[in-house]
FINU-835922 format. One line per 4 residues: number of its first residue (from 1); their letters; for each residue x negated, y, z of N, C-alpha, C. Coordinates in steps of 0.001 Angstrom, whole numbers. Each point is the difference from the previous one (the first is absolute). Layout:
BEGIN
NUM = a = X:Y:Z:X:Y:Z:X:Y:Z; ... .
end
This chain:
BEGIN
1 = mree = -211396:38557:-17626:-857:1040:790:-165:-477:1517; 1290:-417:486:-171:-205:1426:-865:-1378:246; 3:-910:-942:-1070:-1133:17:-1252:452:90; -467:1023:-721:-1323:503:-11:-549:675:1240 .
5 = kilk = 982:609:1012:-42:614:1040:-491:-1273:961; 716:-1089:63:-5:-1023:922:-1311:-573:-233; -472:-226:-1349:-1212:-652:-301:-1347:818:247; 41:1200:184:-985:741:289:-429:288:1433 .
9 = hers = 665:-674:994:-12:170:1339:-1404:-911:236; -988:682:738:-1016:-668:394:86:-495:1499; -665:-1213:420:177:-515:1222:-957:839:974; 799:716:998:-826:660:986:954:128:1454 .
13 = cknc = -411:180:924:609:175:1335:1167:869:-51; 87:1175:-740:1023:905:-87:1028:-617:-549; 123:-1108:-836:1099:-507:-528:360:-1428:535; -567:-398:961:125:-1318:545:1137:15:1146 .
17 = ikgt = 595:-1054:-52:1280:-140:946:-450:-254:1555; -1293:-319:122:-398:-241:1363:-591:1474:454; -128:888:-527:-530:1205:360:909:1311:338; -456:746:1065:1081:1193:428:-912:1187:-140 .
21 = lisv = 410:1229:-510:-803:996:-260:-77:699:1503; -1465:329:266:-258:810:1209:185:1629:-332; 1079:629:536:198:1411:-481:-1022:829:453; -978:-304:936:-854:886:599:-1253:301:-1088 .
25 = ngdi = -553:-1210:-313:-1266:-10:-855:362:-423:-1499; 1016:-503:-221:271:-671:-1467:-509:-1431:-133; -494:-535:1026:-480:-1530:-114:1161:-871:122; -312:-1422:-272:1237:-764:161:-185:-821:1112 .
29 = lcsi = 1001:-496:878:2:-866:1049:455:-1224:-585; -1011:-969:-144:347:-1323:-639:159:-1011:1206; 1400:-848:-2:276:-1060:735:-1206:-1062:339; -895:84:-1164:-927:-1271:27:-1295:695:364 .
33 = kgav = -556:1015:-559:-1340:578:117:-169:1135:920; 1113:507:371:-67:1307:967:-15:1196:-926; -483:1096:604:-213:1220:-833:-790:-10:-1037; 488:311:-1314:-1048:-193:-1018:157:1247:-895 .
37 = spdy = -785:305:-1118:239:1002:-962:1087:-457:-991; 631:985:-598:1187:-323:-1063:-667:-648:-1040; -1147:-87:-377:-593:-570:-1321:-384:-1420:265; -72:-494:1518:-543:-1259:87:863:-1003:-233 .
41 = vcsk = -409:-1121:-397:967:-1295:-438:-808:-1245:639; 1019:-775:523:-439:-1272:593:678:-1141:-678; -439:-1233:358:826:-1144:-770:1273:-163:339; 496:397:1198:1493:15:349:942:952:-663 .
45 = hrfm = -587:657:-1029:759:1202:-522:1428:-561:-638; 1116:727:181:1241:-309:-638:564:1401:-339; 536:-80:-1307:520:1435:-250:1345:392:599; 134:1147:367:1309:614:493:825:-141:-1061 .
49 = pivq = 1311:-310:430:993:21:-1084:389:1603:-330; 328:148:-1132:203:1602:-508:1399:294:654; 3:920:711:1263:435:553:572:1459:-573; 988:107:-423:544:1133:-688:1062:714:1100 .
53 = lsge = -685:888:760:914:572:879:851:1189:-621; -497:690:-1059:825:1027:-610:1044:-503:-944; 105:-1243:-288:935:-565:-816:-161:103:-1305; -1335:680:-452:-252:88:-1405:-363:-1434:-775 .
57 = grnk = 292:-359:-967:-327:-1039:-774:947:-1416:343; 747:368:952:1218:-966:608:817:-368:-1242; 244:-1277:-442:966:-412:-918:1244:196:517; 940:630:-677:1398:240:414:882:-1113:-1036 .
61 = cadc = 1113:-427:502:949:-810:-750:408:551:-1572; -16:1640:47:175:394:-1425:-1063:-321:-976; -1020:-251:365:-1224:-419:-728:-52:-1440:-392; 911:-796:480:82:-1491:-261:840:-323:-1291 .
65 = effi = -476:-1101:-666:726:-550:-1235:1247:-528:293; 330:-353:1220:1299:-366:576:1115:784:510; -611:1377:-19:916:1082:446:973:399:-1079; 1123:-167:-94:1054:501:-1035:560:1423:517 .
69 = lmse = -324:844:-1057:618:1426:388:1617:-54:-413; 767:503:894:1269:175:-154:669:1321:-384; -928:1071:262:784:1405:-201:-328:297:-1653; 946:816:-499:-304:571:-1384:-152:1270:16 .
73 = nkee = -1235:548:-246:-493:1436:-111:521:909:996; 4:-480:1115:387:1098:1434:-1304:161:698; -589:1164:-113:-1109:352:686:-191:-487:1364; 1032:309:809:-103:-99:1528:69:-1602:399 .
77 = hkyi = 505:-807:-986:115:-1388:18:-826:-845:-883; -1055:620:-517:-736:-564:-907:-584:-1434:324; -211:-240:1177:-750:-1391:250:961:-948:1039; 1459:211:-382:903:-836:841:273:-1252:-1008 .
81 = glcq = -337:-1101:653:237:-1277:-629:-170:-1099:967; -241:-1304:-703:182:-1068:962:-1320:-933:-484; -139:-1075:942:-1116:-1014:-192:538:-1061:-466; -336:-604:-1236:311:-947:-724:-289:-1152:760 .
85 = lftv = -794:-142:845:-288:-1260:793:701:-64:1334; 195:1203:699:538:-162:1489:1200:611:507; 464:842:-880:1251:650:534:977:573:-1153; 1336:67:681:1105:397:-884:436:1378:147 .
89 = rqfn = -642:713:1025:423:1277:486:-1191:924:-625; 565:1154:-547:-803:1010:-477:-803:770:1065; -1207:337:-203:-702:915:813:-978:885:-943; -723:675:905:-1085:1123:-558:-1308:-646:-212 .
93 = glek = -447:-350:-1084:-1164:-792:-334:-1257:703:422; -59:1370:184:-1183:722:438:-81:-70:1563; 1047:-314:592:-73:344:1519:-484:-1595:726; 80:-1311:-820:-521:-1188:443:-1143:-340:-545 .
97 = nacs = -809:-568:1048:-1185:-696:-490:261:-1151:-776; -819:-200:-810:156:-1575:-844:-301:-1158:864; 568:-1020:-379:33:-1273:725:-1142:-715:-365; -191:-1316:413:-897:-876:-399:-145:-418:-1465 .
101 = kfsk = 1374:-38:-572:166:-666:-1270:-280:1334:-1148; -583:961:657:-279:1400:-912:-821:-313:-1420; 722:269:-1074:-819:-1:-1362:90:1396:-617; -1151:441:-492:19:1304:-463:633:144:-1291 .
105 = rner = 840:1006:-66:630:154:-1366:-1007:313:-1153; 181:-675:-1050:-946:328:-1269:36:1262:-383; 1262:463:-279:260:1382:-571:973:857:740; -337:1209:172:890:970:647:1194:554:-991 .
109 = evs = 1087:32:291:1035:750:-583:55:1498:-167; -114:501:-1035:-105:1518:42:1377:512:-349; 666:931:850:1224:621:-176:-103:1508:-425 .
end
């Protein structure tokens, strides 16, 4: 589903990295063309990277196939474990963001 959202973006100045929103009238201040409408597109368009300020959708260590759960049915320590690749110390997998070697776990254990 996330891939579908990315593919549906259309090129316009409102999602270009070279544009800045003018809050007074809703137009876009382009570093190439100047003030333009949000729907305008030029040949220099570059998509703005998707920034997730709220933290939604960020992958966590607990969602990685290399994260090994160490706790046994303790609700308060449900996601304490260690990374098979990088560490020997136990940590909370929900608190750390995933690293560059992240690989989505195929199936989730239900307890």
